[in-house]
Structure formats: structure tokens, C-alpha cells
N, C-alpha and C positions, 0 to 999 in steps of 0.2 A: 634434731631437726625432724619435723614431720615428713614422712615419705609422701612425695608428690604422686599424682595419678600416673604420670609418665614413668616414674621410677618403679611404680608397682607393676606396670605392664612389662617393663624391661626385665624385672626379676622373674615374672611369669614366663617370659620367652626363653630366658637363658638358664633358669634354675629348675626346670622340669616341674613347674607348678601346674598340675593337671587341670586346674580351673580354666586355663587359657584355652583348652580344647572345647569349652562351651561356645567359643566364637568361631569354630571351624566352618559352620554354614555360611557365616558372613564372609569368611576368607575365600570360600569357593565362589561366592558372588563377586567378590573383589577381583579374583583372577579372571573371571569371565568378562568383567568390565574392561580390565586393562588389555586383555587380548583383543577384544572388539575394538578398542581405541586404536591399537596398533594396526589392526586390519583396515580401519578407515584411513589411516595415514598411507598404507600401501595402495589403497584404491585411489588416493588423491582427493577423497572427500574432505579430509582435514588437510590444511595447507602446510607444506614443509618447505622451508626456504634454504637454498644453497648460497653461501657466501662466496665472494670472489677469491678468497684465500682458504687454505686448508684449515679445518677445525678439528682439534683434538679434545675429546671429552674425558675428563678424569672423574669417574663417578663410582657409585656402589649400588648394590641391590638390597642393602639392609638399611633400616632406620638407625640414625646415630652415626657417630664418628668412627671412621676406619683408618684415617691417616691420609685423606685426599690432599689436604692443604700442604703438608710437607712434600708430598710427591709433586704437586704443581710447582712449588718453589724450586725443587730439584730440576724439574723439566725445563723451566724458564732458563735456569743457568746452563743446562746442557745445550739448549737450542742457541743461546747467545754465544756460547763458545764455538758453535759451528757456523756463525755468521748470520743467523736468523734474527728477525726483529719481532719477538712475540708480544702479544697483548693478552691480558687475562680478563675474562668476564666471570662474574659470580652473582649468585642470587641475593646476597646481602642478608643472610639469616640473622635475626635479632635486631635488624635495623628498622627504622620507621619511615625512611624516605626513599624506598626503592621502587615506587610505583613508576617513576619516570627515570630513565637511565641517567646516571651521573658518575662523573669521574671521581676516583678516590685518591687521596694523597696521604702521606705518612702522618699528617697531623689532622686528618678528618676525624669527626666525632663518631666513635664506634656506636653510640646510641642511635645515630642517624643512618649510617651505612652498613652497620654490622661489624662484629669483631674480626671475623675471618677476612673481610675485605680490607680492613686497616692493617692487619698482620701482613697480607699479601703486598699491600702498597709499601710497607716498611721494609720488607725483605726482598722484593723483586724490583730490579731496576728496569721497570717497563710499565706501560700504561695499564691501569686497572679500572674497570667500570662495573658498577652494580646495576641490577635491574631485574625485576620479576620476569619480564619478557626477555629471554636471552637473545633472540633475534634482534630486538631493538637495542639491547645493550651492545651487542657486537657491531651493529651499524653505527651506533653512536661513537664507539671507539675507532672504527675504521675511518669515520669522517674527519677525525681530528689527529690521527697518527698514522704514519707510514708502516703499519704492521704487516708482515707477510705470513703470519700464522696466528690463529686464535686458540687459546687454551681455556676451556670452560671448567671452572672448579665446581663440580657436581653437574647435574643435567643429563644423566644417562637416560632418564625417563622423559626428558623434554624434547619430544620428537619433532617439534615444530622447527627445530634447528637441525639441518642435516650435518652429518659428521663424516670425516674421513678416517679417523682413528678413534676407537673406543678402548679406554683403559678402565678396568673394573678393579677397585681396591677392596679387599676383604680383610676382616679382622682374623689374622692367622691363628688366634687362640679361641675366641668365641665362635668364629665362623658363622653359621646360620641358625644358631639357637635350636629351637624345636623343629625347624624346617618349614614352618607354616608361613603363609603370607598374612599380611595385615587383615584383621586385627588380632588373629590368634597367634601370630608369630611376628618376627622382625622383618620379614622379607617384603620389599617393595614390588618385586617381580619373582616368579618361580626361579629356583636355582639353575634351571636349564638355560636361563638367559645367558649365563656365562659362556655357553658354547658358541654364542653369536658375537662376542666381543673379540677384539684383536689381541688383547693382552690382559692377563690376570696377575695382579700383584697381591701377595699375602703379607700383610704387615705384622711383624713380630712372630711369625710362625717358626716353630722348632722343627717341624717336618713339612716339606712341600709336597703337594699332590702334583700329578702329571700336568705339565704345561704351566705351572705357576712360577712366578719369579719372586724371590724373597726380598723383603724390604725391612731394614732395621732403622729405627729412629734413635739417634744418639745425641746426647748432650752432656758436656763435661764442665761447663762454666756457667755460673750464676751471675746475673746482672742486677745491680741495685736500682729499683725504680726511681728513687729520689735523687741519687747522686750519679748514677751511671757507672759506679765502681764495679769491677769485675773480680770475681773470686772463683777459684777452682771448686767444683762440686765436692771434691774430696776434702776440702777444707771445712766442710760441714759434717764430716764423719763423727758420729757419736755426740752430736749437738742436738739437743731436743728442739724440734721445730714444729710449726704448724704447716700443713700442706693443704692448699685449697685448689679445686679444679671444677670448672663448669664446662666440661667437654663431653663428647658422646660416651666415652668410656673412661671415667675418672680413674678407675682401678689401674689402667695402664700407666698413668703418670705416677701414682703412688708406688707402683711396683718398681718403676725406674729409679725412684729415689731410694727405696729400700735396698735395691741391688747395689747401689753406690754406697751403702752403709750409712745413710742419713735416716735418723730416727724421727719420725713425724707422727703427729696426731692428724689423721686424715679428715678433711671436711669436703664432702662431695656436694655440688650444687647442680641444678638442672642445666642442661646444655644451653649455652648462650645466655646464662643468667646475667642480668644487669646488676653488677655489684654496686653496693653503697659502702660508705665508710664503716657503717655499723656491722656489716657482714664480716669484717675483718678485725673486729675488736674482741680479742680473746682474754682480756683482763690479765695479761702478762706481757713481757717484752721479748718473748721468743721470736726468732726469725720466722717470717711467713713466706713460704715458697709457693710459687704458682707457675702456670704455664704462660708462655708468651702471648697466647691467644687471650688469656684472662688479663694479662698485664695491661693491654691497650685500653681496658675499661677501668683501670684503677689509677691511671696516671694523675687524675685530678685531685686525688686525696692520698697520694703516695707518702708513706712513712719511711724512715731510714732503715727499718727492719723488714721491708718488703723486698723480696728478690724474685726474679723470674728466670726460667731455664729455657733459653733458645735451643731448639733441636734441629737436627739436619737429617735428611733421609739418605740412607746408604743402600745403593742397589748394585747389582752385578754388572760388569761390562757388557755381558751378553744382552742385557736389557737395553742399554744405551744403543748398541748396534742395531737392535731390532727396531727400536723407535725410529732411528734415522733411516733405516732401510724402508720402513713402511711409509714414512713421510715422503721419501723420494719417489716411491712407486705410486703413491696416491696423487702426488702433486704433478707428476709428469706422465702418469699412466693414461 
């Protein structure tokens, strides 16, 4: 497969390709622009809206996937266990119908509302709304449901929506690449932005830095797209498979399979890739393993050799307690 322009940039950011330093002057200009934008929000020149319920942002400061969506699912479950009624808003990346806020259900078309939105609707027993404008999306949700807390999947840089708690998720292995902001590096904001958030979660980190909470994404059971049959991941040990992933960091998924003893030929696609049946025709009948995020886009042409791996986020009890403490303080403070 020919390397896309996006993949070329990602390689440059994370593999010390010095050609990316040619873009440093543009990065410096980019940083000036985002700092000036935040300054305008602080002055009130740009409007920022506070909702009548607490808002929790789960975002990141780098381009690409860091594990935000599994954390949002985990957070929804935690809050529901504590008696809260959460609702989720998301941008709807990869979808075509997110100009106007709309509610998402488990059987919504991922091509319309985005793969992550459908995944959230399937996994979270709560309302999910997509929209480019997160303020409008949240208002749309609150007008239709009795939610008492809003969770935004992404949106750390969407300052038009005021927030009570900010959670930044970082890739615990790749971290910040070459450390530059766009376009010379993967950072949406300078790394110093992490000092301003409430909580930092390092996904898949083997070593944690000061103040970070570790998160591990685990999955031990495969689900058949065509039949719904479930098989333990270990049942595919030493079975030759194809693995496909159209996520921010496909290598993480491939590494998870390898660690479980599953032998795969890896096929990485651009993030949010709109799969077609032709993409998964590998001229053999080997099992095709994919992420759950990718599976929601392949249901329409599912074959009996297609399997997806649901994952769950695992976080320390200390993180749960800190979230609940902050929510109580912000809500009643």
C-alpha cells in the first residue's frame, strides 16, 4: 500500500526524520496563533459558553489516537455506578453529517456520524450526540435527556465550551515524538499545556512520569462480525491471521495481538478509513482481525472470517477517586 501523506508526516514526527525540522518556522507561527486565540478567549473577545451541568473533557495534545475513546467508555461506566446520568458529545470524525448536531444510536451509519460515535453508542448506555460545534451538540443532548454531566470525547482545544475537568490522554510509548508543534511535529499545543489540565493519563506506559496515571487497554475475547460468536483471543494462538487497523496508532493494536501470541500479517490504514469489501479481500480464507472501531464500518459486508477485539480501559483506583473528588468540588464549589 502506498504511504499516504499523513503517514509520511507521522513517520517524520516519530522516527527522527530530520526533514520535519524544515517546518519549524511554521510551527513557531502556529504556536503564536494558538496562544493568541487562547488570549482572546480569556479577554472574552471570543465567546465561551458554560453549560448548566459539569463538563469533563477527555482530550489530547497530539494528533492521532491516544486512547481517548476507551477512557470515555470507562468514565461513563464509573459515573453511572456512582448514580450520575452522563451524556457524551463527540466531533464525529470520519462522518459526513456532523454539521448539525444529531443523536447517535448503536445502529447509526458510521459513514454519516463517524466510527467513534457509533462505537460509543454501542458501548455506552447513555445518550451520544455528534456535532462540529460542541456547544451546540451539548445543548442538543441536554434538551432531549436528563443528563447531569457531559463528557466530551476530544475537544481539549475547543475553548468555546467551558469545562470543569480536563483529562489529557497521552500515548505512553510514543509520547510527543520530536516535541514540535504542527506541522513540524505531532503536538496540537505545546507540551507545557499539560501543566494546566486536571489529570494526565498515560496509555500503555511502562514507566510513569510525575503526576501521571497509567492506563492499560486490555482485550481477551474476539467477536465474529457475521455471527456474533465469541472466541477467546488465546484460541487464535499460532493461527496465521490478517490484522487490519485504521486507528491513530495501528502499531498498538498489532502489538497487542502479538503479545497474545497471535501471528498476523499487519495491514495499517489511515485513521478513520472508510473500509470497503475490497480492502479486506486478501485472496485467502485466513481470519481477519480488527479493532471494534473498525468493525462498525464493516458490518455491511461482514464475512464469517471477520473478527473484532473489544477492549476495555483499566485504570488505578486512585484515578477513580480523584475524578469523583474533582467532580464533587467543581459541581458544588
